[in-house]
N, C-alpha and C positions, 0 to 999 in steps of 0.2 A: 245322686249320692244314695247308696244302699245301706241297709242295716243301720239306719240312723234313729237314735232315740231322742225324742224331743223332751227335755226336762220340764216338769211341772213348775209353776211359779214358786211353790214352796221349796222345791229342790234347788231352784236357782237362787232363792234368797238364802238358803242354807250354805250353798257354795260360796256366795259372795261374803257372807259373815265369816266363814272359815278363812277365806283368802285375806280378808281385812285383818283378822286376828293374827294370822301367821305373819302378815306384813308388819304389823305393829310390833310383835314380839321380836322378829328378826331385826328390825330397824332399831329397837331398843337395845338389843345386844350389840349391834354394830356401833352405835354412838356411845354406849356405855364404854366399850373398848377404846374408842377413839378419844373420848373426852378424858379418860384416864391418862392416856399418853400425852395429850395436849396439856392437861393441867400439871402433870408431873414434869413435863418439859419446862413449863414456865416457873415452877416452884421448887422442884427437887433435882431433876437431872443435871442442871447446870452445876450443882455442887458435888453430886455423887459420881458423875461420869465425865465432867469437864472441869475439874477442880483447880487447874493451873491457869485459868483464864480470868480476865476481868469479869465481874459479875454480869454486866450487860452483854459483853461479847460471849460469855459462857451461855447466857440465855439464848442468844442468836444461834450458837452452835447446837444447843438442844432443840431449838425450833427448826433448825435445818434437818435434823433427824426426823422430826415430825413431818416436814415437807417431803422428805424422800418417800415416806409412806404414800403420800398423795401422788408422787411421780410414778409409782408402781400400780396405782389403782387403775389407770388406763389399760395396763396389761391384763388385769383381771377382767375389766370390762370387755376387751376384745376376745380373750380366751373363753371365759365363762359365758359371755354373751353368745358367742358362736355355738358353744355347746348347748346353751339353752334353746337356741333356734333349731338345733338338730336333734337333741335328745329329750327336750322338754324342760319346762320351767321348774317344776317341782323338785326333781332330783338334784339339779344344779344348785338350787338355792339351799338345799340341805348340805351339799358339799362345801359351799362358801361359808356357811355358818360354822361348820366344824373347823375349817382352816383358820378362820378369823379368831374364833374363840380360843383355840388351842395356842395360837401364837401369843395372844394376850396373856393367858395364864402363865406361859413360860417366861414372859418378861418379869413376872413377879418372882422368879427364881434366879434372876441374873446376879452374878457377882459385880461388885462396884470397882471403880478405877483403883482404889487403894488395895484391892484384893488381887486383881489380875492385870492391872495396868491397861494398856491400849486395847486389850481383848474385850474389855467391858463395853466400850462404845461400839466396837465392831459387832459383837454378839447382839447388842440392842438394835443395831442397824439391820442386821439380817432378819430378826424377828419382826421388826417394823415393816420390812419389805413384804414378808409373808402376810402380815396383817393387812397391808394395803392391797395385795393381790386378792385376798379373800373378800375384802370390803368393796372391791371394784365393781362387783356385780350385785351386791346385796340390796342396796336401796333401789337401784335401777330395776333389778329383777322383781322386787316387791311392787314397784309401780306398774310394771308390765303385767304381772299376775292380776292385780286388782283391776287395772283398766280393762283387761280382757274378760273379766267376770262381770263388770259393772255395765249398766245400761248407759247409753250416750247422754240421756237427760240428767243423770246424776253422777257422771264420770268425774266432774270436778270435786264434788263432795267426797266421793268414795276414795279417789286417789290421794286426797289430802290426808286421810286418816292414818296411813302408815307414817306420815310425818310426825304424828303424835308420839310415835316410838322414838323419834329423834329427841323430842322434849323429855320423854320419860328416861331415856338413856342418860341424858345430860343431868337430869335431876338425881338419878341414882349415883352417877359418878361424882358429881359435886357434893352431894349430901354425904357420901361416904368419906370424902376428903375433909369436909367440914367437921364431921364427927371425929375423925382422927386428929383434927387440929387441936383437940383438947389434950392429946397425949403430950408428955414431956418431949421436948424437941429431940433429945438424943435417942429416945426410943422410936420416935417417928422416923428419923433418918436411918436408924438401924434396921427396922423391920416393918414399921407401921405402914409405910407407903406401898409395901408389897401386897398387903391384904386385899385391896380392891381388885388387883390384877388376878390374884389366885381365885377370887370369888367368881371369876368368869366361867369356871367349869360348871357352875350351877346353871348359868344361862344356856350353855350348850345343851345340857340334858333337857331343859324345859323347851327350848326352841325346837329341837329335833322331834320331840313328842308331838308338838303342835303342827310342825311342818308336814309330817308324814300323814296327817289326817286331812290334808287339803286335797281337793279334787283338781286334777290337771286342768290347765286353761282350756276352755271350750274352743277358743280360736285356734290354739296350737293343735288340738286334736282334729279339728276340721281341716286345717291346712295339711296335716300329714296324710289325710285320706283323699283330698281333692287335688293335690299337686305334689310334685316331688320336693323333698326337702332341699334347700340350697346346699350345693356341694361346698361352697365357700361363702358363708354369710358376709364376711368382712369384704370380700371382693365385690359381691353384689351391692352392698351398701354404697361403696364408692363408685361403682359403675353406673348406678341408676338413681342414687339419692344423695349425691355429693353436696348439692346446695343445701338440702335440708339438714344434712349432718353438720355443716358449718354453722347454720342458723342455730341448731340445738346447742352446739358447743359454746358459741358466744352468748346465747341466752342464759347460760349458767354462770357467767362471770360475776355479775353483781351479787347474786344470792350466795355463791360460794365464798367470794372474797369477804363479804360482810360477816357472814356467820362464823367463818374461821378466824377472822381478825378479832371478833368479840370474844370467842372462846379461848384464844391464846394470847394475842398481842395486848388486848385491852387489860387482861388480868395482869400481865407482866408490866404494862405501863403504870397501872395503879400501884402495884406492889413495889416494883423496882425503881421507877422514875419518880413517882409521887410519894413513895414511902408510906403508903397506906397499908394497914394490916391486910394480909392476903385473903382473909375471910370476907372482906368487903366485896371484892370482885366475885368470889365464889357464891356469896349470898345473892348478889345481883343476878348472876347467871341462873341460880336456882329459881328465883322469883320469876325471871323472864321465861324460863322454861315452863314453869307452872302456868303462866298466862298463855303461853303458846298452845297448851292443850285445848284452849277455847278458840284462839285465833286461827289455828289450822282449819278446823271445820267451817268457821265463819267465812274465811276467804275462799275456801273451796266451794261453799254454797253460793257466795257472790259470783264466783267464776261461772257457775252454771247459769246464772240469771243475767249477768251483765256481759259475759263473754270472757273466756279464758285469757285471750291476748290483752284485753283492756285492763283487767285486774293485774296482770303480770307487769305491763308497762307502768301502771300507776304505782305499783310497789317499788319499782326501780327508781322512779322519780322521787318518791318519798325518802328513799335511802340517800339519794344525792343531796336532797334539801336538808336532811337532818344530821349529816356527818359533822359539820362544824359545831352546831349546837350541842351535839353529843360530847365533843371534847371540851367545850366551854363548861358544861355541867360537871364533867368528871374533874376538871381542874379546880373546881371549888373545894374539893376534898371533903365536902359534906356527905356523910354516908347516905342519908336518904336521897339526896340529889343524884349521887353516883348510881345508886340502884335504879332510880327512875329513868336515868339516861340509858342504862343497859336494857331496861324493860322496853322502852320506846323503840330503840333501834332493833332489838333482837326479837321481840314478841309482836311488834306491830308493823314497823316500816318494811322489814324484809320478808315478813310472813306471807304477804300476798304472792310473792314469787315462789316461796317454798310450797305453799298449799296448792298452787295451780301448775307447778312444774311437771308433775307426773302426767296429767292430762294433756298439757301442751306438747311435751316431747313424744308421748305415745302416739299422738295423732300425726306426727311427722313421718312415720314409717309404717309400711304394711306389716301384717301379722307375721309373715314368714321370715322377716329379718328384723323384727321390732326389738327383740332383746339385744341383739348386736348393735343396732343403730342407736338405741336409747342409752344403753350402759356405756358404750365406748365414747360417744359424744359428751355425755355428762361427765365422765371421769377425766377425759382430756381437759375439759373446761375446769374441773376441780383442781387438776394438777397445776395448770397455768395460773389460775387466779387464787384458789384456796390454798394451794401448797406454797407458792412463792410469796404470797401476800404477807403472812406473819414475819417471815425472815426479812423481806425487803423493808417492811415497816419498822422492824427493830433496828436494822442498819441505818435507815433514814433518821430515826430518832437519835441514834448514837452519833451520827455525823453532823446533824443540825441542831440537836438539843431542842427540837420543836416538833409539835404534832402537825404543823401545816403541810409538809410534804406527804405525810401519811394520809391526811384528809383528802388532799388532791388526788392521790393514787386511788383511794376508794371511790371518789366521784368519777374518775376515768373509767373504772370498771362498770359503774352504773350506766354511763353514757354508751358504752359498747353494747350492753344488754338492751338498752332502749332501741338503739338503731337496728340490732339483729331482729328483735321481735317485730319492730315496725315494718321492716322490709320482708320478713318471713311470711310464709303462707298462713292465712288466718284460719283455714280449715282444710280438711282432707279433700282429696279428689273424689269425684263421684264414684269412680271404680273402686277406690279403696274403701269408701263407706259401705258400698254394696258387699264387698268381700268380707269386711269385718262384721257387718250385721248378720250375714248368713252364718258365719262361723259362731257368732255369739249365741245363736238360738238352737244350735244342734251340736251334738257330740256323738262321735261314732262309738 
């Protein structure tokens, strides 16, 4: 390798910090956008965009629109992931941020069903699709960028930190809606619900400023100098890493199903089925997100010391064991108990998977196809488990008038993840480790 500059420890530390900050900010914007849509779907869209349906079925219809965004996230994972492997992580992540944020802001300008009829849900659906495509590579790309800047010994901790952006995004979204909850209902339904969506333009400006200051991934830079860029990253992923791709996809089932059911279905279950004030679920999600700011790095740190796979499996087992107790606690209708239940499932049980997911998935793919492999597998898993989950759960509740089928569904997702990680590779191949370590310490 010629004309190679070896960065000083101070430079590497600076690069890592910038990559982490950019990942946190980008993920914050992503999940702020997504929690707005999920929350509005559970609490607002069923009335404004599906007014002629039974309330519970209208909620299912609104959540279906939410799910469709997840179905298009894999497209973003494949398209932007391949671009990230060919053109670089930095510029692609800037593009996804703009696409995602702009789509969210435009949702705040949509006319309602009473104003334009069927065009209202159609336009909402189109913007949701664009939002999903942009988000399809955002979190996965942030995980790739941080993992490729971080040292192997601290990869679990560092890749867990962008997850704090998930918690921050949810806190911002839910607190915005909680603040607006004090508005008179007619004003909130008329224009108040739009304000959080329109505020997304601020996030775009801040995110772009930070993203453009990040140094490109050292591994990507080294790969572009030492070997040809893959002509078709998607084709190469499935030609040589098919097994790892499916392991990665199934490994995401429990984490995605659990987090998305809590953020959408559990809020709707408490508000629509149990007739609790909608602020109860929102406050529970806010508190759980705040606690997650601490449990993300805690579980990432544990992953570095106990093993990423062990922490991942332990978290999936915790989710499976706590699903029924969670519903028992929520059914008490006691506000403190409901909030505690949401905190336990969302901030503790599932967080071991969320915190170690970036390191686990990144190590399943070599650097030259890592963005494609990680983003596409993660988002296909998100679409299947996280996208379908809230809709299926709502329909199961409507059909059976009981949470039991929903709990069993969530347990099934945890079992799938446990099996996938158990049979999946526990570490990289020797060749891949050598390739990534050489890339990590030099940049052309």
